Phi, psi and omega in degrees: 000322180297321179298319180294318179292329181279003177089002180273127176260146181248128176269131180299145180283148181293148177289319177264153174282118182292148178288142182287137180285145183300160183299330180286350180093351179275144176282133182270325183239121186241130175260121172262140186221127178240088188285140175200147183298317186264345181201085179274117179274143175218153177205135180240128177236153173247128179294131181207168177247135007272343179229153175299151180259130177280121179271316179195151172206153180177188181228133177269101182271141173228124180299152180296338180283346180284144172289157182306318183299323179292321178296317180298319178297318180296319178300311181299312182296318180294317180293323175301319179294316178300316181294321180295319184281317191256354172053050178299149180254340181209152178235140174236128185242150179293135180293162180290146172240160184263104180283146177285335182262120182299319181298319178297317180297320178294318179295318177297321178297324178297311181294319179297318179298317179296317181294313181296321177297321178294317180293316179295322178302326180281351176087015180278148170287141182239130177240157181232136175229134179296143182306319180295324179292323178295312180298321177299316182291325185268313186261332184096005182215119186292345178247028181298149179282161181302321181297322179294320178296313182298319181293319180291322175299316178303313182294313186293327182259003180053049178276152181289332178213159179295139177290161176303154186308312182292321178293323179297319178297321179294316178296321178299321177298315180296319179294318179297321178295318179299319176296318180296325181283342181282183183295325182253118185259137180249345183218161178257138180237157180231131178281133177236000000 
């Protein structure tokens, strides 16, 4: 209580022990996250030469018949498992967009909040990149279609087939962050 009265704020300690960042200061393992209540895309890459290595990617699906609370729990549990297995060091999440439908925006906010709380709980730094900036960095065109993003992610990561749309968006986020962290930056990111 004395710390709070004295103006000192305390940041909660992470539940998981965060992975140490490499000596060069670059993050080696990046989690890309495209949150949505019914289909949260995720992708984890490890920076490597000549191309990043894909560790895992997928979509956390929740049926339309499930209540929101069940979907939020599934998102949290699945992300905890991904973090436990793949030891990501940083997370990059898709920036907010302004939905015309208020209910859609609230539902997206719920999924995003559950995902961000889980990532923060693990002690990762979290960055945000606007969707148009990601498409610009990956495809070269800010209004690119999902299929174009998936095909370019497939090519950049040398995958045998294009990832599912939500997973492709998540991998694109991780790749855009890797580009931003490199010497030559193609997109702007914001730490949250």
